[in-house]
N, C-alpha and C positions, 0 to 999 in steps of 0.2 A: 827690738834689741834683745839679744840673748843674755842669759844670766851672767856668762863670763864677761861679756862686753860691759854690762852694768857694773860689775864688781871692779873691772879694770878702770872704768870712769871714776868710781869712788876712790880707788887707790890713787889715781892722779890728783884728785881734789885734796885728799889728805896730805899727799906730798907737797902740794902747792901751799897748803896752810902751814905745814911744818916749816917750809922754806920762808914763808912770810914772817913767822915768829922768830926764826933765826936771824933774819934780816933786821927785825926790830931790835934784837940784842946787839947786833954788830954795826948798826947804821951810825957811823961817826961817833960812837960812844954815847949817843943820846938815846934815851928811851922815848919813842914816840908811839902814841896809840893811834892805830889806823882808823878807829871808830870815832875819833875826835871827842872823847870823853874828857872831862876837865882834868882829871889826874891820870897820868900814864900808868900802865901796869908796872909792877915791880919785876925785877929780874926773876924772883922766885915764882911769881904768877906765870910769867912766860915759860919758865922752865917746867912748871907743872902742866901747862897747856901742851908743851912739846912732848912730855912724857905720855899724856893721855892720847895725843894724836899718834904717837909712835905705837902705843898699844893697839889702837884702832887699826893702824896700818898693818901690823903683824897679823891681827885677826883676819882682816880682809884678805891679806896675802895668802893665808892658810886656806881660806874659803875659795879663793881664786885657783889655787893649785889643785884642790880637791875637785872643783868643777871641771878644770881642764882634763884631769885624769878620767872623770866620768865621761866627758865628751869624747875623749880619745878612745875609751873602751867601747862606747856606743858606735863610734865610727868603724872600729875594727869589727864589731859584731855585725854591722850592716854590710860590710864588705864580704864577710863570711857567708851571710844569707844570700847575697847576690851571687856569690860564687857557687853556692849549692844550687840555687835556682838555675844558674847558667849550665851547670853540669847536667841537671835534669832536662833542660831545654835541648842540649846536645843529644841526650839519650832519646828524647822524643824525635828529634830530626833524623836520627839514625834508625828509627823504628824499633828500638830495643824495648821501650816501655810497652808499645803496642804488642810486641811479641810476648813479653812477660805476662801481659793481661790475657793471653790465650790459655794460660793454665787456669783451670777452674778455681783453684784455691786463691788465685790472685785477681780474678776477673773483676770482682766488685769489692775487693778488700784492700783499700788504700793503706791501712795500717800494716798489714803483712808485707805489702810491696815496699812500703817505706823502710821496714826493718831489713828487707833483703838489700835494698839500695844502700842502706847504712853500712851493711857488711861489705858490699862490693866496692863502694866508694870511700869507705873509711872516713866519713864526714858527718859531723854533728852527732846527734843522739839517734836512737832507733826511731823516734817519731819526727825527726827533722823534715822529712820529705812528705809526710802525710798531709800537711796543710796545702802544699803545692799540688800534690796529686788530686786532692779533693777539689781544689779551686779549678783545676784544668777540666776535671770531669763535669763540674757544674757549668762551666762555660760562662755565658752571659748572665746566667741566673745566680752566679756566685756573689756572695755578699762581701768577699774580699778579693776584688779583681786584681789588686796589686800583688797578690800571691800567685797569679797565673803564670806558669813558666812559659806559656806560649804567647806572651805579649809581643807585639811587633818589634819592639826594641831588643828584647832578648833573643828572638828568632833571628834577627839580623846579626846580632853579635855572635850567636852560635854559628850561623852560616859563614861569617867572616873567619872565625877561628878554624872551622873545618876546611875552608878554602885555603887558608894559610898553611894548613898541614896536608895539603895534597888531595883533599876530597872535594870535588867540585859540586856545586849546587845541582847541576843537571844530572850528575851521576847519582846524587842522593834522591832526586825526584823520580828517576827511573825506578828505583827500588822502593822508595817510600815517599810519595808525594804528601807534603804537609802544608 
């Protein structure tokens, strides 16, 4: 269960308890105690319980809103990462990365290549692509395989995007088989 689901469950429980206390106050004008204690709570005790529960509710609600904001931001960040990885995959499919690596200064320098890609693609920070480039060069020996821009899923997605835009897979493979 995620944190937001847990807080949402707590919010529902607090609301139910508030409703139960309100029902105690309004139930046929009689004060009944649901715990079968010999003496029923006074209206003042119920009112205090409702105030405490309301305070708890607002605190939980604030936490829930913050958590949702964090989860939304994380989701947006993940999409940007995927997008940048996909851009890099497309560049690999087109042979552009391989071509750039023919320059001596970029051959084994993922950091410099990342900075150039940052300028060309206007995406992320100057080091955004370095992790992906290093992961690709390491191949199966990479400790962060999830960063590899040449994963089967990303390659298929890149091929699909290129195909939709008029560049067929066979045409790409003629020039740069990947």
